[in-house]
Steps between C-alpha positions, in 0.01 A plus 500: 500500500642833392462805726335798336638852518199591718580219748863612518393860560267386781777304673735798467231721655461259793876499557525879472217552750645243739846657494348831611355343818839426655394142577782247489334196343217407271329167451287505189222247456278509194143384547216457257257530794614842625340810358726670247709775652463387862800491732536321832781602734612291793719637777766280650757548775807407302615343180529145634147460634282573196217248506632327812280406797664781697404759239141371505483508882481122523709276725620187328690327782264543794296202608131568547 
């Protein structure tokens, strides 16, 4: 599948806007189910805990 000039321009726009935020990392997930143009931001406490139980406020090693 070949990327169109419009698709390339959109990705460049996303990257340009992101670089202006001063945020250190981006995880990009493309979804057919999300409404076009929507953005979801998730805060995390450091680079190593993205998506971890600690970042989600869950304990993974505590017996119930």
